[in-house]
C-alpha positions as CSV (number, residue, x, y, z in Angstrom):
1,G,0.0,0.0,0.0
2,F,0.8,3.7,0.0
3,P,-0.1,5.0,3.4
4,K,0.9,8.6,3.0
5,A,-0.1,9.0,-0.6
6,R,-2.5,11.9,-1.5
7,P,-3.5,14.1,-4.4
8,L,-2.6,17.7,-4.9
9,P,-5.4,20.3,-5.1
10,V,-4.7,20.6,-8.8
11,H,-5.0,16.8,-9.3
12,P,-8.3,15.4,-10.7
13,L,-9.0,13.6,-7.4
14,E,-10.7,14.7,-4.2
15,K,-11.0,13.2,-0.7
16,G,-13.9,10.8,-0.2
17,D,-15.4,9.1,2.8
18,G,-13.3,6.7,5.0
19,G,-9.9,7.7,3.6
20,A,-10.8,6.9,-0.1
21,Y,-10.2,9.3,-3.0
22,L,-12.6,10.0,-5.8
23,S,-12.3,11.4,-9.3
24,K,-13.8,14.9,-9.6
25,E,-15.3,14.0,-13.0
26,P,-16.8,10.8,-14.3
27,V,-14.6,8.8,-16.7
28,R,-15.4,8.6,-20.4
29,A,-14.4,6.1,-23.0
30,G,-11.7,7.4,-25.3
31,Q,-10.3,9.8,-22.7
32,P,-7.0,8.8,-21.0
33,L,-7.4,8.6,-17.3
34,R,-4.9,10.3,-15.0
35,V,-4.4,9.2,-11.4
36,P,-1.5,11.2,-10.0
37,L,-0.6,11.0,-6.3
38,I,2.2,12.5,-4.1
39,G,3.5,11.8,-0.6
40,V,5.3,8.5,-1.2
41,A,9.0,8.5,-0.5
42,P,10.9,7.0,-3.5
43,A,12.5,4.5,-1.1
44,K,9.0,3.2,-0.2
45,M,8.0,2.6,-3.8
46,P,7.7,-1.1,-5.0
47,G,11.1,-2.4,-6.0
48,D,9.9,-3.4,-9.4
49,A,8.1,-0.2,-10.2
50,Q,8.8,1.1,-13.7
51,P,8.7,4.5,-15.3
52,A,5.1,5.4,-15.7
53,D,3.5,5.1,-19.2
54,G,1.9,8.4,-19.9
55,A,0.1,7.3,-23.0
56,P,-1.4,3.8,-22.4
57,A,-3.0,2.3,-25.5
58,A,-6.7,1.8,-25.3
59,S,-8.0,-1.6,-26.3
60,G,-11.4,-1.6,-28.1
61,D,-14.0,0.0,-25.9
62,R,-12.0,-0.5,-22.8
63,I,-10.8,2.5,-20.7
64,S,-7.1,2.8,-19.9
65,G,-5.3,5.1,-17.5
66,T,-2.1,5.6,-15.6
67,A,-1.6,5.8,-11.8
68,W,1.8,7.3,-11.0
69,L,3.8,9.1,-8.3
70,D,3.7,12.7,-9.6
71,F,7.1,13.6,-8.2
72,T,10.4,14.0,-9.9
73,R,13.6,13.7,-7.9
74,G,15.6,16.9,-8.2
75,G,12.6,18.9,-9.3
76,G,11.6,20.0,-12.8
77,G,8.4,17.9,-13.0
78,K,5.0,19.3,-13.8
79,P,1.8,18.5,-11.9
80,N,-0.7,16.2,-13.8
81,V,2.0,15.4,-16.4
82,V,3.8,12.0,-16.5
83,D,7.5,13.0,-16.6
84,P,10.2,10.6,-17.7
85,K,11.6,9.8,-14.3
86,E,8.2,9.4,-12.5
87,L,7.3,5.8,-11.5
88,G,4.0,3.9,-11.7
89,L,2.1,3.1,-8.6
90,K,2.2,-0.7,-8.9
91,G,-0.6,-2.5,-7.1
92,L,-2.8,0.5,-6.6
93,K,-6.4,-0.6,-6.7
94,I,-8.9,1.4,-8.7
95,E,-12.7,1.0,-8.6
96,A,-15.3,2.4,-11.0
97,V,-18.5,3.4,-9.0
98,K,-22.0,4.1,-10.4
99,D,-24.9,5.0,-8.1
100,G,-22.8,3.8,-5.1
101,K,-22.1,0.4,-6.6
102,V,-18.7,-0.9,-7.8
103,V,-19.1,-1.9,-11.4
104,A,-15.5,-2.6,-12.3
105,T,-12.1,-2.9,-10.6
106,A,-8.5,-2.8,-11.8
107,T,-5.0,-2.9,-10.4
108,A,-2.2,-0.8,-11.7
109,G,0.8,-2.6,-13.2
110,A,4.5,-1.9,-12.7
111,D,4.3,1.1,-15.1
112,G,1.1,2.3,-13.5
113,V,-1.2,1.3,-16.4
114,F,-4.6,0.0,-15.6
115,T,-7.6,-0.9,-17.8
116,L,-11.3,-0.8,-17.0
117,P,-14.0,-2.5,-19.1
118,A,-16.6,-0.6,-21.1
119,S,-19.1,-0.8,-18.1
120,A,-17.0,1.8,-16.4
121,D,-18.0,4.5,-18.9
122,G,-19.7,7.3,-17.0
123,A,-18.6,6.0,-13.6
124,Q,-16.6,7.8,-11.0
125,L,-13.2,6.5,-10.1
126,R,-12.5,5.6,-6.5
127,L,-9.2,4.7,-4.9
128,P,-10.3,2.5,-1.9
129,A,-9.0,3.3,1.5
130,D,-7.2,-0.1,1.6
131,N,-4.6,1.5,-0.7
132,F,-3.6,4.0,2.0
133,R,-3.7,1.9,5.2
134,E,-0.6,1.7,7.3
135,P,0.9,-1.8,7.2
136,Y,1.0,-3.7,10.4
137,N,4.4,-3.6,12.0
138,G,3.7,-5.2,15.3
139,V,4.2,-8.7,16.6
140,D,4.3,-11.2,13.8
141,W,1.5,-13.5,15.1
142,L,-0.9,-10.6,14.7
143,G,0.0,-10.1,11.1
144,P,-1.9,-11.6,8.2
145,S,-0.3,-15.0,8.2
146,L,-1.1,-16.0,11.8
147,V,-3.9,-13.7,13.0
148,T,-6.5,-16.4,12.4
149,P,-4.7,-19.1,14.4
150,G,-4.2,-16.4,17.1
151,I,-8.0,-15.7,17.3
152,I,-8.8,-19.4,17.3
153,G,-6.4,-20.0,20.2
154,S,-8.1,-17.1,22.1
155,Y,-11.5,-18.5,21.4
156,V,-10.5,-22.0,22.6
157,W,-9.0,-20.5,25.8
158,M,-12.1,-18.5,26.3
159,W,-14.6,-21.4,26.0
160,A,-12.6,-24.4,27.1
161,G,-13.5,-23.8,30.7
162,F,-17.2,-23.7,30.0
163,A,-17.0,-27.0,28.1
164,M,-14.8,-28.7,30.7
165,V,-17.1,-27.7,33.6
166,L,-20.2,-29.2,31.8
167,I,-18.4,-32.4,30.7
168,A,-16.9,-32.8,34.2
169,A,-20.3,-32.5,35.8
170,G,-21.7,-35.0,33.3
171,L,-18.9,-37.5,34.1
172,A,-19.4,-37.1,37.9
173,G,-23.1,-38.0,37.4
174,L,-22.4,-41.3,35.5
175,P,-23.3,-44.4,37.5
176,R,-20.1,-46.2,38.5
177,E,-21.9,-49.5,38.6
178,L,-22.3,-49.6,34.8
179,L,-18.7,-48.8,34.2
180,E,-17.5,-51.5,36.7
181,A,-20.0,-54.0,35.3
182,A,-18.6,-53.5,31.8
183,R,-15.1,-54.0,33.0
184,V,-16.1,-57.2,34.8
185,D,-17.6,-58.4,31.6
186,G,-14.3,-58.0,29.8
187,A,-14.6,-54.6,28.1
188,N,-11.4,-52.7,27.8
189,E,-11.2,-48.9,28.5
190,W,-11.7,-47.9,24.9
191,Q,-14.9,-50.0,24.7
192,V,-16.1,-48.6,28.0
193,F,-15.5,-45.1,26.8
194,R,-17.1,-45.6,23.4
195,R,-20.1,-47.7,24.3
196,I,-21.0,-46.4,27.8
197,T,-19.4,-43.1,28.7
198,V,-20.0,-41.3,25.4
199,P,-23.6,-42.4,24.9
200,M,-24.5,-41.5,28.5
201,L,-22.7,-38.1,28.1
202,A,-24.6,-37.4,24.8
203,P,-27.0,-34.8,26.3
204,V,-24.2,-32.9,27.9
205,L,-22.1,-33.1,24.7
206,A,-25.1,-31.9,22.7
207,V,-25.4,-28.8,24.9
208,V,-21.7,-28.0,24.6
209,L,-21.8,-28.5,20.8
210,V,-24.9,-26.4,20.2
211,T,-23.7,-23.6,22.4
212,L,-20.3,-23.4,20.8
213,M,-21.7,-23.7,17.3
214,I,-24.0,-20.7,17.9
215,N,-21.1,-18.7,19.4
216,V,-18.8,-19.5,16.5
217,L,-21.4,-18.3,14.0
218,K,-21.8,-15.0,15.8
219,V,-18.2,-14.4,17.0
220,F,-17.4,-10.7,16.5
221,D,-15.7,-9.2,19.5
222,L,-12.5,-11.3,19.4
223,V,-11.9,-10.6,15.7
224,F,-12.7,-7.0,16.0
225,I,-10.4,-6.5,19.1
226,I,-7.5,-8.8,18.4
227,A,-7.0,-8.3,14.6
228,P,-5.4,-4.9,13.8
229,G,-7.1,-2.9,11.0
230,S,-4.5,-4.0,8.5
231,S,-5.2,-7.7,9.1
232,Q,-9.0,-7.7,9.6
233,D,-9.6,-8.7,6.0
234,D,-7.4,-11.8,6.6
235,A,-9.4,-12.7,9.7
236,N,-12.9,-11.6,8.6
237,V,-16.0,-13.5,9.7
238,L,-19.7,-13.1,9.0
239,A,-20.5,-11.0,12.1
240,L,-17.6,-8.7,11.5
241,Q,-18.5,-8.3,7.8
242,L,-22.1,-7.6,8.9
243,Y,-20.9,-4.7,11.1
244,R,-18.5,-3.4,8.5
245,S,-21.2,-3.5,5.8
246,S,-23.8,-1.9,7.9
247,F,-21.8,0.7,9.9
248,G,-18.4,0.9,8.2
249,T,-17.0,3.7,6.1
250,D,-18.3,2.1,2.9
251,A,-21.6,1.1,4.4
252,D,-24.1,-0.9,2.2
253,L,-27.2,-1.6,4.2
254,G,-28.4,-4.1,1.6
255,I,-25.4,-6.3,2.0
256,G,-25.5,-5.9,5.8
257,S,-29.2,-7.0,5.8
258,A,-28.4,-10.0,3.5
259,I,-25.6,-11.1,5.9
260,A,-28.0,-10.8,8.9
261,V,-30.5,-13.0,7.1
262,L,-27.8,-15.5,6.2
263,L,-26.7,-15.7,9.8
264,L,-30.3,-16.3,10.9
265,L,-30.7,-19.1,8.4
266,L,-27.4,-20.7,9.6
267,V,-28.6,-20.6,13.3
268,I,-32.1,-21.9,12.7
269,P,-31.1,-25.6,12.1
270,V,-29.0,-25.5,15.3
271,M,-31.9,-24.0,17.2
272,L,-34.3,-26.6,15.8
273,F,-31.9,-29.4,16.8
274,N,-31.7,-28.0,20.3
275,I,-35.5,-27.7,20.7
276,R,-36.0,-31.3,19.5
277,R,-33.4,-32.5,21.9
278,I,-35.0,-30.7,24.9
279,R,-38.5,-32.0,24.0
280,K,-37.2,-35.5,23.7
281,E,-35.5,-35.3,27.1
282,G,-38.7,-33.9,28.6
283,R,-40.7,-36.9,27.5
284,R,-38.3,-39.4,29.2
């Protein structure tokens, strides 16, 4: 990403919501797109960045443009003009937005060139806020590669005590006579466990399983608190996406509502299973 990148007032971009940048005018087919930014130190540029291509060739009815660092070392460059020594912003993500909906996306190449399909004609360009987020520089296990195992470990630690207390209570209530009778009849410990202990613990195990399944489906706080902003996409879950879609910087209440309905549909079978189990136990 390019955390400190920003446009100049004379650039064809303006600040949008949530740290994104928007084009001041809609894009049109046949017109070259210019996405200049400043604020990136040359040493922070991608190692394989190439001199920006100021005249990308359009292909058919597609729309082409250039995203580049509008800064020339030693001076002499002109704003909004691709000068020979200026580098392309490789990896910059570009979105075409119509009526609040993303209709096309593109990623700038090593020379800054990107291409959008014909559906982007008349759309507004948006540089998502993800382009400008600070990279995570903390402890490695909170980075993208291990943030999910870190959250899983926290969840297990959080709920292991609950499961152990219920299972221990169930084990304490097992009639010892049955276990001893099975051993007298020649059953080994594995057979006693599989054919007597587990079946008699089934109601307790069902309670633990149903409770943990519901909690896994709606887990939100651990992911939101543990995962830093730069790693939340790598540890995303339904409940967190529901929050981000409904109340985030790029809120889309339609998507948020759809995720809420999906969560409900996922929980209903577990609830029905639990209700049937409770009724069955009540008839005993």
